[in-house]
N, C-alpha and C positions, 0 to 999 in steps of 0.2 A: 357751744360745746358740741363736738362731733363724737359719734359713737362708732366703733369699729370692732369687728370680730377678726382675731388674728389666730392662725394655727401655727404652732411650733412643735416639731417632732410629733405630729399627730395629736397634740393636746390643744384644745380650743380655748381661747381667752377672749372675754369681752372687755374692751378698753374704751374709756372716755378721754378725749383729748380737748384741752382748753388752751386757746392761744392767749399768751400773757405778754405784757410789755416788760421791758427790762426794769430793774429796780429804779424807782425815781423818774421813770420816763412816762410820757403820756400814753394812754391806751392806743393800741394799734388800730387805725381806721380800716374799714373795708376798702379794697382796691377800687379805684376810680379810673375811667378811661384817661389816657394821657393826652394832653393838649400841648402841641409844640408851637411856641411863639417865635417869630423871627426876632433877631437881635435888633436893638434900637438902631435906626439909621439904615437897616438893611431893607431891600425891597420885599414886599409881602409875597407870599406864595402865589397869590392870584395874579401878581404882576409878572411872574416868571412865565416865559413861553412854554407851552406844553410840547413835549417831544412827540413826534409822530409814532403811532402804534408800531411796536416791533423794532424801533430804532435803538441803536446803542449810542448813548449820549454822555455828556459831561455832567458834572455836579449841578444841582439845582439849588438856588439860594433858598434858605429856610427849610430845607428838607432834612429828614433823618436818613442817614446812609446806613444800609444794612451791609455788614462786612462779612467776609468769609471767615468762619470759625476755625477752619483747618485748610491745609493745602489740598487741592483736588482739581477735578475737571467738571465744568458746568455741563450737565447732560441735557437739560431742557428747562425752559421757563414755563411756569403754569399761569403766568399773568402777562399782560401787555401794558404799555405805557397808557396812562389815562384810566385804567381800570380801578374801581373801588375795591378795597379789601377789608376784611374784618380780622381782628386779632386771632391768630392761629391758622389763618389761611396759608396754604403752601404757595410760596413765591417761586421756588425753583428746586431742582434736584441737583445735588452736588455729589459726585462720585469721589470717594476717598477710601483708599485701601480696599478696593473692590466691593465697597458697600455704597448703596444709594442713600444719601442723607437728605431729608426734607428741610429746607430753610424756610421758616414760617414768619409771618408778619408779627412784630412785637406789639402792635396796636392797630386800631382802625385807621384807615387813611386812604389815599389815592396814590397809585404808582406814578411817580413823576418821570422816572427814566430808568432804563435798564443800562447798567454801566459796563457790562461785558457781553460778549456774544456767546451763543450756545457753542459748546465744544472748546471753549477757552480754558486754558490751565490757569488756576489762580493760587495765590499763596495766602497764608493766614493774614487777615487784616485788609485784604484787597476789597475795594468797593464793588458791590454786586448790584444793589437796587436802591433807588432813592424813593422815600415815601413822604408825602405831605399830608 
């Protein structure tokens, strides 16, 4: 149970919040780090050749592809191929509607490849970064 203090129109309220499962469902477990496994018959992530640092490459087998959430322009990358990242680390800056948006790592991993170049215009759903 988590406790919060909320102010509404100058009035302060103490609130306790408990996370509950849906009726008849199992209790909600605490979040665990995500492990990505390669599909059966696919080469393992270790077998895939690593892209040179700073290169723009193609898809890597067994990798999770981070896609553009909106159309925009890639301003800069904050990571390089082969770099280890932690969930929440900023991967790149994407400019959309004159705002700089940080695209972050959804889980721990290693940057397998950068799929676009800095300065490239991207559309919603375009591949940006591969993580293994």
